[in-house]
Each structure stands twice: as structure tokens, then as C-alpha cells.
N, C-alpha and C positions, 0 to 999 in steps of 0.2 A: 408379222401380221398380213401382208399381202399375200405369203404362203396360205396362211388359214383361210384368207378372202378367196382363194381359189379353190380350195379344199372343198369350200363349201359347194361348188357348184358340180361335184363329182357324185354319182350314183352308182354303187355296186361296182366302183372303178371303170366307170365310164362317162363320159360329156355327153350333152344332150344328141350332138349327130350319131354318136356311136348306138347309142339307145335305139334311135330312129332304126339305123339299119340293123337292128337285132331284131325289130319288131316286124320288119319286111321280110328277114328271114324266117321268121316263125310263122308269119303268113303264108311265105312261099313252100314251107315244109307243110303248112296245113292244107294247102292247094293241090300238093303233090300226093297226099296223102289221101284227100276225099276222092282225086283222080283213080288213084290205084285200086279205091273202094271198088269203083267201079269196073275194075279189070281184074282185081284179085279177089277171088270170094274167101270170106271168114276173117275179113280185116276191118269190117264195120264197127267191131266193138273198138277197136284199135283207134280207129278214127274217130269215135266218139271220145274216147279217152283223152286222143289228142286235142279235139275240139275243147274239150271242157279244160285240158291243161291250157291251152292258148287263150281261153275266156279269162281262166284267172290269172296269166302271165297279162291279159289286156287290164285285166283291174289291177294288177299290181304296179303295170306301168303306169296307169292314170295315178295310181296314187303316189308313184315314185315322184310322177310329174308335179304333181302338186306339191309333193314335200321340196322337190326342186326347186320349184318356183319359190317357195316359204325360203329355202335356204339361199336362194339368189338376192330372195329380199332383206334376209339377214345378213347377208354379205355385203350390199349396197348399205345397209345401215352401220355395219361394221366398219366399211370403207369412210364412211364422213365422221365416223366415230374417232378413227384413225387419222382424219384429217383435221378434226377437232384437235386432238390430242397432238399433233405434229404441231400444229399453232400454238396450243399452249405449252409445248415442249421448247419452241422456241421464244417465247414469251418468259419461259423459267430460265433459259438459256442467258437472255437479256437483262432479266431479274440477277441472276447469278453474277454473269461480268460487273453488274452495277454492285452488286455487293461486295464484289472482290477488289473495285476500285474503293467502296466505302472503307473494306478491312484494311486497305493498305494504307488509308489516310488514317484510320483509328490506330494501325500500328506508329505509323509517325507520330500523329500525336501522342500516344503512348510512351515514344521515346521521347519525345519533347519534353513531356509532363515528369519523365525519370529524371532527365538530366537537371529539369530546374528541381525538382523535390533533392537531387544530391547538391546542387549550387545553394537550395535554401538550410538543409543540414551543414555545411560550410558554413554558411553566414550564421546559422544558430550557436555554433562551435566558437566562431569567431567572437560573437557578442557576449556569449557566456566567458571567455576569456577575459575580454574587455570589461565586463561587468566583475569580475573576481579583480582585475587590476584597481577598478574603481573603488572596490569595496577596501583593498589593504591600502589604498592611497588617502580615503577617508580615515581608515583606521590610523594611520600614520599621520596625519594633519591634526585629528583629534589629539595625538599623544604628543604633537608639536604646539599644538594650542597650549596642554597642560603646561608644558616647559617653558613657555613665554609666558604663560600666567605667573609661573612661579619663579621665573626670571624677573619679570615685571614687580612682583612682591619684595622680591630682594632690592631689587634697584631703588624703590618706593623707601625701603627699611634704609638704604644706603644714603640715600638724598637725604632722609630726616639725619641720620648719622651725621653726613658731612654739613648739615645745615646746624647741627648744635655743636658739633667742631669749631665750626666756623665762628659760632655765638662766641664758644668758651676761648678761642684763638683772639678774638676782639677784646674780650674783657681781661683777657691775661695782657694782651698787649697794653691796654690802658693801666692795669696793675701795674706793667714793668714800667710804663713811662713815669707813671706817681714814683714808684721805688727807686729810679734814677735820680730823680728830683730830690728825693729825701737822701740817697745816698751822696749827691752832689753836696747839698746841705751839710751833713753830716761831716765829709771829706773836708768841706771848708772849716767847719767848726774845728775838725782834729787838726788841720794847719794853724788854725790860729791858737789852738793849745799849745801845740808843739814850738810855735812862734814865741808864745807866752814862755813856755816852760825854759825855751833855749835864754831867753833874756832873764830871767830868774834865776838861770844857773850862770849865767856871766856876774849879774849881781852878786851872786853868795861869792862866787870866787873873788868880786872887789870889796863886797860888803858882809861882811862875816858877822857884824853886828845887826843884822837884817835876818838872821837865821831861822829864829823863832817863826817869824812873820812868813818866811819861806816856805816850812814847814807846813805850817797851819793852812797856806794857801794850795801847797800841795797835797794835802789833806783833802781839802775840799774838791780840789780837782780831780784827785783820784775817785773819791765817791761819785762825781759826775760822771767820769770816764766808765764805771763800774756799770751804771744805770744805761751809758750810751752802750755798751759792750751787750749788756741782757736785749737791748730793744734788735740790735745788729742780729744777735743770735736767733732771736724768736722770728725775725725776717726771712734770714738765710734760712731757716727750717720752714717756713712757707713756701720759699722760693723753692726748697728741694722739692716740697710735696708737688707744687705747680708742675714743677719740671717732669717730675715720675709720671702725673697725670698724660703731659704734652708727649711725651716719649711713647708712653704706652700706649694712647691713642695713635700716635703716628705710627706704632709698630703693628696694631691691630686694623689699620688702614690699608699696610701694606701686605700684609696677610691676606687680607680679605681681595682685594685685587690679584692676588697669586690665585686665590683661589677659584675667582671668577674669569680667568683667562687662561687656564690650563688649557681648552679643547680648541684653540682656534686652529691649529692644524692636524688635528684628530682626524678629520674626513683625508686629509692629504697622504697621512702617517700610513692609514690603514686603507688605503684605495685599493687595493689589489684583494682585500677581502670582501665577500658579500655582505659582513655587517658594517664593512664601511662604506660601503655607497648606499644601503638600503637599512636605515636605522631599527626597523622593526624585525630584522631576521636577526636570531638569536648567537651571541658571541660563542665561536667555537673553541678559542682559546683564549680563556680568562685570563690565566695567568700571565701571558705577553701583554694583555692589555693592561692589567694591574700593575706591571712592571714599569710602562709608559705612564700612568697615572701617578706612579710614585717617582719618577722622575720630572713631571710638570711641578706636581704640587705637593704630595705628601710627605716627602723628603724636606722639602722648603719649610713646612710648618711640624716637621718633628714628629708625623703619625704615622705608626706602624702599617705596613702594606698589609701582612698578614690577617691584621684585626679586619684592615678595611675589607679585604676579600671575605673572610668569615661574615661581614657585616652584610655584603650584597647579596650571598647564599642565604641567609637568614629573611633579610626582606623580600628577595626575588625567588622562593623554591622553584616556581616554575621555570625558571630561566632567565638570563640578563641578557639584554638586547642595548643596543647604544643609547636609546631615550632611557632606558631604566638606568644604564651607567651615569650618564649626565646628572640625571635628579638623586641617585645614588651620593654621587662627588657631592654635589650641592647640599644636601642635608648631611651629609657626613661632617665636611667642613663647617657648616653652620654651627652644629652641635660644639665640636671641637672648637669654635672662635669662642663660641659662649663659655666654654669652661676655662679658656685661656684666658679670656678678658670679661668674667662675670659682672652683672649691674650687682647693685648694693643688694645685700641680705643672700643672693644666689652663692652656691660652692662653684669653689675654682680657684685659678691661682690669683694672690692677691699681688698689688702693686709693690707692695715689700720683698715678695719673693721676685718679680720680674728684676726689681734693681739688685737684688743680691745675687742674682743670674747672670747680671748685665746685661739683660735684655737679649740673651741668648735662648731659644728653647731646648738648644741642647744641653743647657745646665741649669734645667730646670728639675725639681726635687721629684715632681709628679707628672708622669705624661699621661695624656687623654689616649682611652682605649673605651670602644662603643661597648665592649662584652662586659664593661662593669659599670655602666650606664644604667 
């Protein structure tokens, strides 16, 4: 810009002092020409031409001087504008420096925000995982609640059965007490009769003449004995029936206790398996688990493990987990025990069949099978 300002002060490649010197030289040439006119004839026309040219040059010089002054004024204005632009440039440079500082701060803020966003994403994933775990836990707790409700229902039924059994045992105890008293009285009567028979036999040996009387007495006594034997036979039949009921109820209670306590060490036995620690996970090796159930309860109740496994697959086609296994064992054994010990009017094993089997399920003529129910 400084070079442009200096260029504005030039005219025809000359500065103002050089232009003045050129003017003096022209004037001097013009004077010399005039002086030669007086000395050299025929040059007046040339002198006039030179004078005209000098006049023209003077006019041009004046014009050029005016232009030079204008350009000088413009140059001054340009210099002032340059100063203003220089100040503006300094202001812009200062603004740029401030913007660079602000940009650096914004970059730092952006990095901090990016790090914070990454932290929030990680937190969101962690909370999502926790939410899934909570949903799984809630599902498992719901299943456990169902299991405990079922177990509570069975316990209530067992409690009622035990209460009824206690009442039955009390009644039977009272009956046994009464029967024992009657037996003692009958036994005393039999001893009395036996003593009488012995005495009469002695008398028969010594007193042959009383034979008719003794025979009559023996006939009466025999008739009484027949009646007593009928009563004893009826009583014994009742006792046998009552005893069958007691033995059957005791066996049923034993079977139900085995069915309820089969899973005491299930978690410890399968602790190395995922389904052993998390009951909502599907059982990967159902056959080995069925073998375990068979050893713990099925074989004790004379139940077929193949029938039980098929029962589980029918009841839970979507897969068997530990919750469903426990529920399946409970439902399966409950149905089996209802078949082994039916209520009045229900189909199943009768007390007579249990007695004929010596109260051993291995000797029963019919076994329970869920596929046939």
C-alpha cells in the first residue's frame, strides 16, 4: 500500500522537483531559440512553433501539477485509509486471538462432553443389564411364589390329613381300650369255663352217675362258646379292618413325606450346573436330573421314571427348568398317591389290595402311569 501511495506522486515517470527542472530547461531552450532568431535569419517560424510548444507544455505542466496535487490528496486519503485498515487489522488479529482461545476452550469442552457422553452410554448399558437382571429376578421370584403357594396348599392339605389321622388314631385308641377290656372279660369268662370244665371232668371221672347232667351242662356250655367265638370273630374282623386302615394311612403318610423331601440337596447336587444355581434356566441334561429324582423319590414310590419324563415333556413343551421340575414332581407324585390311596368312590388301589401286597408297592397288581390317567 505504501508503494501505491508513492506511485501516486509521480507524473510521466518524474517527481515534482524533476518536473520543475524540466520546465526551466524548456524555458531556457525557448530563450536560446529567441536569442538565435535575432541572430539567425529564417528561424522565426521555428521559434514561434517552439513558443507554441512551450505554451502547450506549460498548460500541460499546469494540468499535470493539478493532477499531481489531486493524486497527492488521494494518496493522503489512501494513507489514512491504510492506517484505518491497519488499526482494523490489529483489531481483527486481536479478535482472531480471542476466537482462537475461545475455540481452544470449546474444543476442551467438546472433549469433556464426549467423555461424559461415553460415561453416560456405559452407565446406560450397566443400568440396562441391571434392569434385565431385575426382570429375571422378578420372574424367578414370581415362580418361587407360585411354588411356595402350591407347597403351602399341600401343607394345608397335609395338616388336615394329619388332623384327621390324629382323630382317627384317638378313636382307634379308645376302641382298642374298650376292646382290651372286653377281651379281658371274655378271657376271664373262658378261664372260668375252663375251670368249670376241669372240675366237671374230675367229677365225671369220680361220679359216672352224673354223666347225663355233665353232658347237658357241656352242651349248654358249648352253645355259649359258639356265641362267644362268633363275637370274637366279628371283633377280630373289625380289628383287622381298622388295622388295615391304620397301616394304609401310615404308609400314605410315609410316601407323602418322601415325595415332599426329595429336593433337600438338589441345589448342592447340581451346583456345578447353571440350572442348579438359577432355577429359571432350562435344564440341559434332563435324563440325569430324572435319574436323580428316580433315586430320591420315584423308585421309593414304585413310579416309572420314563413315564415321569414323558409327563414333564407333555406338561412343559417349551422346556423344563428347576421351578417346573419341582412343580412337576409335586403334581406327579400327588396324582400317584391319590391313585395309591383313593378316597371313597375314587378309582385306585383298595385296602384289600394293599393287604394282599403286604403293603409293598412292588407287589401291587397295578402300577401308576400318568399316560393312562
